[in-house]
N, CA, C and O atoms as CSV, one atom per row, in Angstrom:
chain,resi,resn,atom,element,x,y,z
A,1,MET,N,N,-1.555,-18.140,-7.920
A,1,MET,CA,C,-2.407,-17.624,-6.871
A,1,MET,C,C,-3.750,-18.337,-6.907
A,1,MET,O,O,-4.136,-18.913,-7.924
A,2,GLY,N,N,-4.450,-18.292,-5.793
A,2,GLY,CA,C,-5.734,-18.964,-5.689
A,2,GLY,C,C,-6.805,-18.303,-6.532
A,2,GLY,O,O,-6.638,-17.179,-7.005
A,3,GLU,N,N,-7.907,-19.016,-6.715
A,3,GLU,CA,C,-8.960,-18.478,-7.565
A,3,GLU,C,C,-9.759,-17.359,-6.894
A,3,GLU,O,O,-10.536,-16.677,-7.562
A,4,ASN,N,N,-9.582,-17.162,-5.592
A,4,ASN,CA,C,-10.285,-16.082,-4.896
A,4,ASN,C,C,-9.461,-14.806,-4.797
A,4,ASN,O,O,-9.855,-13.863,-4.110
A,5,THR,N,N,-8.322,-14.770,-5.479
A,5,THR,CA,C,-7.483,-13.582,-5.397
A,5,THR,C,C,-7.828,-12.602,-6.516
A,5,THR,O,O,-8.382,-12.963,-7.554
A,6,ARG,N,N,-7.477,-11.368,-6.257
A,6,ARG,CA,C,-7.644,-10.315,-7.252
A,6,ARG,C,C,-6.374,-9.489,-7.293
A,6,ARG,O,O,-5.618,-9.426,-6.323
A,7,THR,N,N,-6.157,-8.862,-8.427
A,7,THR,CA,C,-5.047,-7.928,-8.545
A,7,THR,C,C,-5.541,-6.577,-8.056
A,7,THR,O,O,-6.623,-6.127,-8.431
A,8,ALA,N,N,-4.741,-5.938,-7.218
A,8,ALA,CA,C,-5.134,-4.656,-6.644
A,8,ALA,C,C,-3.956,-3.699,-6.655
A,8,ALA,O,O,-2.798,-4.113,-6.697
A,9,LEU,N,N,-4.271,-2.422,-6.616
A,9,LEU,CA,C,-3.267,-1.377,-6.537
A,9,LEU,C,C,-3.633,-0.468,-5.375
A,9,LEU,O,O,-4.729,0.091,-5.327
A,10,ILE,N,N,-2.700,-0.328,-4.438
A,10,ILE,CA,C,-2.892,0.602,-3.324
A,10,ILE,C,C,-2.035,1.821,-3.602
A,10,ILE,O,O,-0.815,1.715,-3.728
A,11,GLY,N,N,-2.669,2.972,-3.696
A,11,GLY,CA,C,-1.961,4.241,-3.828
A,11,GLY,C,C,-1.796,4.838,-2.444
A,11,GLY,O,O,-2.749,4.890,-1.666
A,12,ILE,N,N,-0.596,5.287,-2.139
A,12,ILE,CA,C,-0.282,5.795,-0.806
A,12,ILE,C,C,0.382,7.163,-0.926
A,12,ILE,O,O,1.291,7.359,-1.732
A,13,ILE,N,N,-0.087,8.099,-0.115
A,13,ILE,CA,C,0.567,9.406,0.011
A,13,ILE,C,C,1.067,9.507,1.454
A,13,ILE,O,O,0.286,9.366,2.395
A,14,VAL,N,N,2.359,9.750,1.624
A,14,VAL,CA,C,2.955,9.880,2.950
A,14,VAL,C,C,3.310,11.339,3.176
A,14,VAL,O,O,4.171,11.898,2.496
A,15,GLU,N,N,2.632,11.949,4.143
A,15,GLU,CA,C,2.891,13.359,4.477
A,15,GLU,C,C,3.664,13.512,5.784
A,15,GLU,O,O,4.122,14.608,6.108
A,16,ASP,N,N,3.811,12.422,6.534
A,16,ASP,CA,C,4.549,12.445,7.798
A,16,ASP,C,C,5.669,11.414,7.715
A,16,ASP,O,O,5.422,10.212,7.816
A,17,ALA,N,N,6.887,11.880,7.534
A,17,ALA,CA,C,8.034,10.982,7.386
A,17,ALA,C,C,8.236,10.102,8.614
A,17,ALA,O,O,8.893,9.065,8.528
A,18,GLY,N,N,7.687,10.498,9.743
A,18,GLY,CA,C,7.802,9.702,10.956
A,18,GLY,C,C,7.064,8.376,10.877
A,18,GLY,O,O,7.294,7.495,11.705
A,19,SER,N,N,6.189,8.218,9.903
A,19,SER,CA,C,5.424,6.980,9.742
A,19,SER,C,C,6.073,5.985,8.777
A,19,SER,O,O,5.565,4.879,8.591
A,20,VAL,N,N,7.178,6.371,8.173
A,20,VAL,CA,C,7.785,5.540,7.133
A,20,VAL,C,C,8.266,4.196,7.680
A,20,VAL,O,O,8.111,3.173,7.013
A,21,GLU,N,N,8.840,4.183,8.869
A,21,GLU,CA,C,9.330,2.916,9.424
A,21,GLU,C,C,8.179,1.934,9.640
A,21,GLU,O,O,8.289,0.763,9.275
A,22,GLU,N,N,7.077,2.400,10.230
A,22,GLU,CA,C,5.907,1.531,10.428
A,22,GLU,C,C,5.326,1.088,9.088
A,22,GLU,O,O,4.923,-0.066,8.940
A,23,LEU,N,N,5.282,1.984,8.124
A,23,LEU,CA,C,4.776,1.657,6.799
A,23,LEU,C,C,5.606,0.530,6.182
A,23,LEU,O,O,5.054,-0.436,5.654
A,24,ASN,N,N,6.915,0.656,6.249
A,24,ASN,CA,C,7.791,-0.367,5.685
A,24,ASN,C,C,7.660,-1.701,6.421
A,24,ASN,O,O,7.768,-2.758,5.799
A,25,GLN,N,N,7.429,-1.667,7.733
A,25,GLN,CA,C,7.210,-2.900,8.486
A,25,GLN,C,C,5.934,-3.600,8.013
A,25,GLN,O,O,5.912,-4.822,7.867
A,26,LEU,N,N,4.874,-2.826,7.774
A,26,LEU,CA,C,3.631,-3.414,7.275
A,26,LEU,C,C,3.830,-4.031,5.892
A,26,LEU,O,O,3.365,-5.140,5.628
A,27,LEU,N,N,4.510,-3.322,5.030
A,27,LEU,CA,C,4.760,-3.858,3.691
A,27,LEU,C,C,5.591,-5.143,3.766
A,27,LEU,O,O,5.383,-6.071,2.985
A,28,HIS,N,N,6.516,-5.185,4.696
A,28,HIS,CA,C,7.317,-6.397,4.875
A,28,HIS,C,C,6.436,-7.566,5.339
A,28,HIS,O,O,6.615,-8.698,4.891
A,29,GLN,N,N,5.494,-7.288,6.228
A,29,GLN,CA,C,4.583,-8.331,6.720
A,29,GLN,C,C,3.734,-8.912,5.592
A,29,GLN,O,O,3.400,-10.097,5.613
A,30,TYR,N,N,3.386,-8.089,4.615
A,30,TYR,CA,C,2.526,-8.507,3.508
A,30,TYR,C,C,3.316,-8.826,2.241
A,30,TYR,O,O,2.734,-8.905,1.159
A,31,ARG,N,N,4.614,-9.008,2.356
A,31,ARG,CA,C,5.501,-9.181,1.189
A,31,ARG,C,C,5.107,-10.348,0.294
A,31,ARG,O,O,5.361,-10.307,-0.910
A,32,ASP,N,N,4.495,-11.383,0.849
A,32,ASP,CA,C,4.125,-12.540,0.031
A,32,ASP,C,C,3.020,-12.219,-0.974
A,32,ASP,O,O,2.831,-12.959,-1.939
A,33,TYR,N,N,2.294,-11.129,-0.756
A,33,TYR,CA,C,1.191,-10.733,-1.635
A,33,TYR,C,C,1.578,-9.613,-2.597
A,33,TYR,O,O,0.853,-9.332,-3.552
A,34,ILE,N,N,2.715,-8.977,-2.345
A,34,ILE,CA,C,3.110,-7.803,-3.126
A,34,ILE,C,C,3.835,-8.227,-4.393
A,34,ILE,O,O,4.828,-8.953,-4.347
A,35,ILE,N,N,3.316,-7.759,-5.531
A,35,ILE,CA,C,3.910,-8.041,-6.836
A,35,ILE,C,C,5.028,-7.036,-7.123
A,35,ILE,O,O,6.091,-7.398,-7.629
A,36,GLY,N,N,4.770,-5.777,-6.794
A,36,GLY,CA,C,5.749,-4.729,-7.053
A,36,GLY,C,C,5.433,-3.477,-6.269
A,36,GLY,O,O,4.324,-3.287,-5.770
A,37,ARG,N,N,6.441,-2.629,-6.175
A,37,ARG,CA,C,6.314,-1.395,-5.394
A,37,ARG,C,C,7.092,-0.301,-6.114
A,37,ARG,O,O,8.192,-0.528,-6.618
A,38,MET,N,N,6.495,0.899,-6.151
A,38,MET,CA,C,7.190,2.041,-6.732
A,38,MET,C,C,7.016,3.224,-5.794
A,38,MET,O,O,5.902,3.535,-5.374
A,39,GLY,N,N,8.099,3.869,-5.472
A,39,GLY,CA,C,8.050,5.043,-4.619
A,39,GLY,C,C,8.613,6.250,-5.347
A,39,GLY,O,O,9.648,6.172,-6.009
A,40,ILE,N,N,7.912,7.369,-5.212
A,40,ILE,CA,C,8.343,8.604,-5.868
A,40,ILE,C,C,8.379,9.715,-4.819
A,40,ILE,O,O,7.339,10.064,-4.260
A,41,PRO,N,N,9.548,10.272,-4.547
A,41,PRO,CA,C,9.604,11.406,-3.627
A,41,PRO,C,C,9.118,12.673,-4.328
A,41,PRO,O,O,9.326,12.850,-5.528
A,42,HIS,N,N,8.480,13.535,-3.577
A,42,HIS,CA,C,8.026,14.827,-4.111
A,42,HIS,C,C,8.567,15.910,-3.164
A,42,HIS,O,O,7.837,16.439,-2.327
A,43,PRO,N,N,9.867,16.227,-3.316
A,43,PRO,CA,C,10.529,17.114,-2.353
A,43,PRO,C,C,9.916,18.510,-2.248
A,43,PRO,O,O,9.967,19.121,-1.181
A,44,GLN,N,N,9.342,19.020,-3.329
A,44,GLN,CA,C,8.755,20.360,-3.262
A,44,GLN,C,C,7.601,20.422,-2.260
A,44,GLN,O,O,7.343,21.477,-1.681
A,45,LYS,N,N,6.914,19.314,-2.054
A,45,LYS,CA,C,5.792,19.271,-1.112
A,45,LYS,C,C,6.116,18.454,0.135
A,45,LYS,O,O,5.260,18.291,1.005
A,46,SER,N,N,7.334,17.940,0.232
A,46,SER,CA,C,7.766,17.117,1.361
A,46,SER,C,C,6.850,15.913,1.586
A,46,SER,O,O,6.502,15.587,2.721
A,47,ILE,N,N,6.465,15.258,0.485
A,47,ILE,CA,C,5.651,14.054,0.573
A,47,ILE,C,C,6.286,12.946,-0.262
A,47,ILE,O,O,7.177,13.189,-1.077
A,48,SER,N,N,5.810,11.737,-0.039
A,48,SER,CA,C,6.207,10.595,-0.863
A,48,SER,C,C,4.954,9.961,-1.435
A,48,SER,O,O,3.916,9.899,-0.776
A,49,ILE,N,N,5.062,9.492,-2.666
A,49,ILE,CA,C,3.956,8.837,-3.355
A,49,ILE,C,C,4.407,7.402,-3.603
A,49,ILE,O,O,5.452,7.168,-4.211
A,50,ILE,N,N,3.617,6.447,-3.131
A,50,ILE,CA,C,3.986,5.032,-3.252
A,50,ILE,C,C,2.825,4.275,-3.881
A,50,ILE,O,O,1.665,4.508,-3.541
A,51,SER,N,N,3.141,3.373,-4.793
A,51,SER,CA,C,2.116,2.479,-5.327
A,51,SER,C,C,2.542,1.044,-5.042
A,51,SER,O,O,3.702,0.671,-5.219
A,52,ILE,N,N,1.573,0.251,-4.597
A,52,ILE,CA,C,1.804,-1.143,-4.258
A,52,ILE,C,C,0.875,-1.999,-5.110
A,52,ILE,O,O,-0.345,-1.877,-5.002
A,53,ALA,N,N,1.430,-2.860,-5.952
A,53,ALA,CA,C,0.639,-3.805,-6.735
A,53,ALA,C,C,0.606,-5.123,-5.964
A,53,ALA,O,O,1.641,-5.619,-5.521
A,54,MET,N,N,-0.607,-5.688,-5.809
A,54,MET,CA,C,-0.780,-6.904,-5.011
A,54,MET,C,C,-1.614,-7.941,-5.737
A,54,MET,O,O,-2.392,-7.619,-6.635
A,55,GLU,N,N,-1.443,-9.175,-5.340
A,55,GLU,CA,C,-2.305,-10.277,-5.756
A,55,GLU,C,C,-2.706,-10.983,-4.461
A,55,GLU,O,O,-1.890,-11.661,-3.836
A,56,ALA,N,N,-3.963,-10.820,-4.066
A,56,ALA,CA,C,-4.416,-11.370,-2.786
A,56,ALA,C,C,-5.940,-11.378,-2.762
A,56,ALA,O,O,-6.597,-10.809,-3.634
A,57,ASP,N,N,-6.486,-12.038,-1.742
A,57,ASP,CA,C,-7.934,-11.973,-1.572
A,57,ASP,C,C,-8.300,-10.569,-1.076
A,57,ASP,O,O,-7.459,-9.844,-0.543
A,58,GLN,N,N,-9.547,-10.211,-1.260
A,58,GLN,CA,C,-9.980,-8.846,-0.962
A,58,GLN,C,C,-9.805,-8.493,0.517
A,58,GLN,O,O,-9.493,-7.346,0.837
A,59,ASP,N,N,-9.999,-9.445,1.413
A,59,ASP,CA,C,-9.825,-9.171,2.841
A,59,ASP,C,C,-8.378,-8.799,3.170
A,59,ASP,O,O,-8.133,-7.912,3.988
A,60,THR,N,N,-7.428,-9.475,2.534
A,60,THR,CA,C,-6.016,-9.187,2.779
A,60,THR,C,C,-5.641,-7.801,2.263
A,60,THR,O,O,-4.942,-7.050,2.943
A,61,VAL,N,N,-6.104,-7.467,1.065
A,61,VAL,CA,C,-5.826,-6.144,0.500
A,61,VAL,C,C,-6.447,-5.065,1.385
A,61,VAL,O,O,-5.802,-4.062,1.692
A,62,SER,N,N,-7.691,-5.271,1.791
A,62,SER,CA,C,-8.386,-4.288,2.640
A,62,SER,C,C,-7.692,-4.131,3.988
A,62,SER,O,O,-7.591,-3.024,4.517
A,63,ALA,N,N,-7.214,-5.244,4.541
A,63,ALA,CA,C,-6.518,-5.176,5.829
A,63,ALA,C,C,-5.254,-4.332,5.726
A,63,ALA,O,O,-5.004,-3.474,6.573
A,64,LEU,N,N,-4.457,-4.577,4.688
A,64,LEU,CA,C,-3.234,-3.796,4.523
A,64,LEU,C,C,-3.557,-2.328,4.284
A,64,LEU,O,O,-2.954,-1.450,4.901
A,65,SER,N,N,-4.495,-2.060,3.401
A,65,SER,CA,C,-4.857,-0.677,3.104
A,65,SER,C,C,-5.347,0.044,4.362
A,65,SER,O,O,-4.986,1.197,4.600
A,66,GLY,N,N,-6.161,-0.631,5.158
A,66,GLY,CA,C,-6.671,-0.029,6.389
A,66,GLY,C,C,-5.574,0.257,7.396
A,66,GLY,O,O,-5.564,1.312,8.030
A,67,LYS,N,N,-4.647,-0.686,7.545
A,67,LYS,CA,C,-3.538,-0.485,8.484
A,67,LYS,C,C,-2.641,0.656,8.029
A,67,LYS,O,O,-2.182,1.451,8.849
A,68,LEU,N,N,-2.390,0.739,6.727
A,68,LEU,CA,C,-1.572,1.840,6.207
A,68,LEU,C,C,-2.265,3.177,6.416
A,68,LEU,O,O,-1.643,4.144,6.856
A,69,GLY,N,N,-3.555,3.231,6.100
A,69,GLY,CA,C,-4.310,4.474,6.234
A,69,GLY,C,C,-4.467,4.943,7.667
A,69,GLY,O,O,-4.742,6.118,7.912
A,70,ALA,N,N,-4.292,4.024,8.629
A,70,ALA,CA,C,-4.394,4.390,10.044
A,70,ALA,C,C,-3.118,5.039,10.572
A,70,ALA,O,O,-3.116,5.611,11.661
A,71,LEU,N,N,-2.038,4.950,9.807
A,71,LEU,CA,C,-0.787,5.574,10.230
A,71,LEU,C,C,-0.904,7.096,10.141
A,71,LEU,O,O,-1.591,7.631,9.271
A,72,LYS,N,N,-0.228,7.772,11.046
A,72,LYS,CA,C,-0.252,9.239,11.074
A,72,LYS,C,C,0.330,9.810,9.784
A,72,LYS,O,O,1.444,9.464,9.390
A,73,GLY,N,N,-0.433,10.686,9.130
A,73,GLY,CA,C,0.058,11.365,7.936
A,73,GLY,C,C,0.101,10.501,6.695
A,73,GLY,O,O,0.785,10.839,5.730
A,74,VAL,N,N,-0.631,9.373,6.704
A,74,VAL,CA,C,-0.643,8.468,5.555
A,74,VAL,C,C,-2.071,8.349,5.033
A,74,VAL,O,O,-3.000,8.093,5.799
A,75,SER,N,N,-2.240,8.537,3.721
A,75,SER,CA,C,-3.543,8.377,3.069
A,75,SER,C,C,-3.422,7.282,2.026
A,75,SER,O,O,-2.390,7.154,1.366
A,76,THR,N,N,-4.493,6.480,1.875
A,76,THR,CA,C,-4.474,5.403,0.886
A,76,THR,C,C,-5.761,5.385,0.076
A,76,THR,O,O,-6.802,5.878,0.510
A,77,LYS,N,N,-5.662,4.809,-1.094
A,77,LYS,CA,C,-6.822,4.544,-1.954
A,77,LYS,C,C,-6.519,3.246,-2.681
A,77,LYS,O,O,-5.408,3.049,-3.174
A,78,THR,N,N,-7.502,2.362,-2.750
A,78,THR,CA,C,-7.301,1.048,-3.365
A,78,THR,C,C,-8.230,0.852,-4.544
A,78,THR,O,O,-9.410,1.198,-4.484
A,79,ILE,N,N,-7.691,0.293,-5.616
A,79,ILE,CA,C,-8.507,-0.100,-6.767
A,79,ILE,C,C,-8.223,-1.574,-7.062
A,79,ILE,O,O,-7.130,-2.081,-6.808
A,80,TYR,N,N,-9.244,-2.245,-7.606
A,80,TYR,CA,C,-9.155,-3.679,-7.891
A,80,TYR,C,C,-9.370,-3.933,-9.366
A,80,TYR,O,O,-10.052,-3.173,-10.054
A,81,SER,N,N,-8.773,-5.021,-9.842
A,81,SER,CA,C,-9.083,-5.481,-11.192
A,81,SER,C,C,-10.519,-6.011,-11.207
A,81,SER,O,O,-11.064,-6.352,-10.157
A,82,LYS,N,N,-11.117,-6.079,-12.365
A,82,LYS,CA,C,-12.490,-6.571,-12.457
A,82,LYS,C,C,-12.571,-8.068,-12.240
A,82,LYS,O,O,-13.625,-8.579,-11.862
A,83,ASN,N,N,-11.482,-8.782,-12.471
A,83,ASN,CA,C,-11.500,-10.240,-12.235
A,83,ASN,C,C,-10.245,-10.698,-11.541
A,83,ASN,O,O,-10.091,-11.888,-11.266
């Protein structure tokens, strides 16, 4: 990866299952930056918890996080490595 990239983790909570198709389309669009993905269903609360590990420049990570967070019933939080 380039020297301007950082490792980032996007935490995602999906409360509206109707947004899952759009969410997956976005993740597919950004697949070249995604290192790994883990999804955990939480059936008792009817939500899904997803973590996305990425290696990308900060603008790319922010763009994906913003697009995901704009989906109905989807919340995101992003953290970055220090270097």
